[in-house]
N, C-alpha and C positions, 0 to 999 in steps of 0.2 A: 631874336626871334628866328626860329627854324622855319623859313618860308616854304621849304619843300614839303613839310608835313601838312601845312594848310592847303597847299596846292593839291596834294595827293587826296586829301579828304574831299575837297570841293570837286575834284575831277571824278572821283569814284561815285559820289552822289549824283553828279550831273550825268554820268554815263548811264546810270540806272534809270533816272527820271526821263532822260532824252530817249533812251531805248523804249521805254513804255509809251512815250508820246509818238514816236515814229511808227510803232506798231498799231497805232490808233487806239491805244488803251487810255482809260481815264486815269490821270495822275492822282486824283483824289482817292481812287480805290486802293492806293498804296498806304493811305493814312488810316490805319486801323488801331485804335487805342487798345482794344482787347488783346490783339496780337502782340502789341508792344509790351503790355503789362506781363503777359505770359512769358515772353522770351527774355526781356531785360530783368524783370522781377525774379524769374526762376533762375536765371544765370547768376544774378547777384547773390541770391540766397545760397546757391550751391558753392560759390567761391567763398562766401563767408563761413560756411560750414566746414570747409576743408582747411581754413586758415585760422591762425591765432589772431586776436584783436590787434596785436602789435604789427603782425605781418600785413594784415588787411589795410590798416591805416597807413602804414609806410608805403604800400603799393599805390594807394590813392594819391599820396603826396608826390610819388614819383611820376604821376601822370603829367605834371607840368614840364617834365624833362622832354616830352614829345614836342612841345612847342617852344620851350626855352631850355635847351640842354645846357648843362654846366660846361664850362670851358676848361678842359683838361689840356693845358698847354705843356706838352712834354718837352718841347725845345726850350722853353723858358726854364723848366725845372733842371734840365741838363746844365744850362748856363749858371744857374744858382748853385748847383752842386759843385761845379768847377770853381766857382768863386769861393765856396767854403773850403775847398781843397787848397786853393792858393793862399787863403787867409791863414789856415792852420799850418801851412808849410812855412809861412813867414813868422807867425807869432805863437805857434803851438795850438793845441786843441782848446785851451782856455780862451783864446782870442775869438772863438765862435760863440762865446756865452752871450755877447751882446746881440747876436742875431736870432736868438731863440724867441724873444718876445715879439719879433716882427713876423713870425710864422702864424698864419691864421688857421692852418690845418692842424688839428690836434695830433694826428699821426706823425706828421713831419716834425712838429715841435717835440714830441716824445723821442723820436729817433735822434734828433739833434742834441737833445738833453743827455741821452744815454752816451752819445759820442763824446760830449764835453766832460761827462763824469768819468771817462776813461774805461768804459765797459769793454771787455774783451770782444774782438770781432765776431767770434763764433757765438758767444752769448747774445750779442746784439742782434745778429741775424736770426737766431732761434726765437728770441722774444718777439721781434717784429714780424716774423713770418707767421707765428701763432695768431697775432693780431690781424694780419692780412687774411688768414684763413677764416677766422671768425667773422670778420667784416664782410668778406666775399659771400659766405654762406647766408648771412642775414640779407644782404642786398639781393642776391639771386632769388631767395624765397619771396621777397617782396615783389620783385619784377615778375615772378612766375604766376602771380594771380591773374595777370592779363592773358598769359598763355593758357591758363586753365579756363578762363572765361571763353576763349576761342574754342576750347574743346566742348564746353557745356552748351554753348549757344545753339549750335545746330540741333542737338538733341532736344532742347527746349522748343525749337521751331517745329520739330516733328510732333512733340507733345501738343503744341498749339494746334497743329493740323488735325491730330486725332480728336481733340476736343471740339474743333469746328465741325468735323464730320459726324461726331456724336450728336451735335446740335442739329445737323441736317437730317439725320435719321429720325430724330425725335419729332421733326416737323414735316415729314413727308406728306402729310395730309393737308398742310398749309403752305402752298407754293410761295406765298409772299415772304415767308421766313427763311426760305432756302438760300436765297442770295447772300444774306448776311453770314450764315454759317460757312458757306463755301468760300467767301472772301476771307474770313478769319483763318480758315484752314490753309489757304495758299499764301496769304500775306505773312502768316506766322513763319512759314518755311523760308520765305524771302528774308524776313528779319533775322532769323537764326543763322542761316548760311551767310547772308550779306554782312551782318555785324561781325561774325567770326573772321571772315576772310578779308574784309575791308578795313576793319578796325582792330579787334582784339589781338589776333595773331601777329599782324605787322607791328603793332605797338609793343607787344611782348618781345619780339625779336630786336626791335630798336633799343629797348631798355637794356636787354642783355648785352648788346654791343657797347652801350654807354657804360655799363657796369664793368665790362672788360677793360675799357679805356681807363676807368677810374682805378682799377686794380693795377694796371700796368704803371700808372703814375706812382702808386705806393711802392711797387716793386723796384721802380727806378730809384726812389729815395733810399731804399734799403741797400741796393747795390752800391749806391754812391757813398753812403756813410760808412759802410763796411770797408770799402776801398780806401777811404780817408783814414779809417782806424788802422788799416794795414800799412799806412804811410806811402801809398802809391803816388806816382807822379801825376799832376793834374792833367797833362796831355793824354796819358794812358787811361786815366779815369774817363775823360771825355770820349775817347775812342771806344772804350768798353760800353759806356752808356748808350752811345749811338748804335752800336752793334746790338745791344740788348733791345733797344727800341725797335730796330728794324725787324728783329725776330718776332715782335709782338704786334706788328702792324698787319 
């Protein structure tokens, strides 16, 4: 569990509610179902319209990464690649065949299989880099829906404010209805700006960082198997991978 995400969300909401209370405002006035529907419903529809169904659903599934991020253990992968190198140095590339089934990541499994099959280093790198490029594009498109939501939400807040003011103008002759329209107008703006800057944009940035970490893991695998295919010394491979990792941190 990523506790800092939970702390951040609670802290942000608390700051807004506490600020409203300190100023003597009614906390209940921030609870406007109409404003919520306009902002969240409008933002969701805009994001859905710009995305393919596959991208949209993948982006929703990535939401769990905010609270339970995948563990991309680069150090463990370096140790594993060095182990592959030592094994192949002693028993040849075919000695790695028994390690393929133990790999849970399809990308790593494919790279190791190509290595065992004796694929030329340049060909191996070219094939796996194409896979990385396709995978990275798909992941970034999915993560970008939250960034897009952060762009649409403030505009939807303004739309809600305009609708609220229209309601006010329509009821100038009935003062009892003015309060509700004004409340919707201002609360919709709060919802739009608040959701964008407290939730959507930070979530999008965090997901992009996690995607970059995932891609670095795959690039680490490619660098390792290509070095093994070239017959490099395990110690040199380890040093190269650590330098590669340092460049991507």
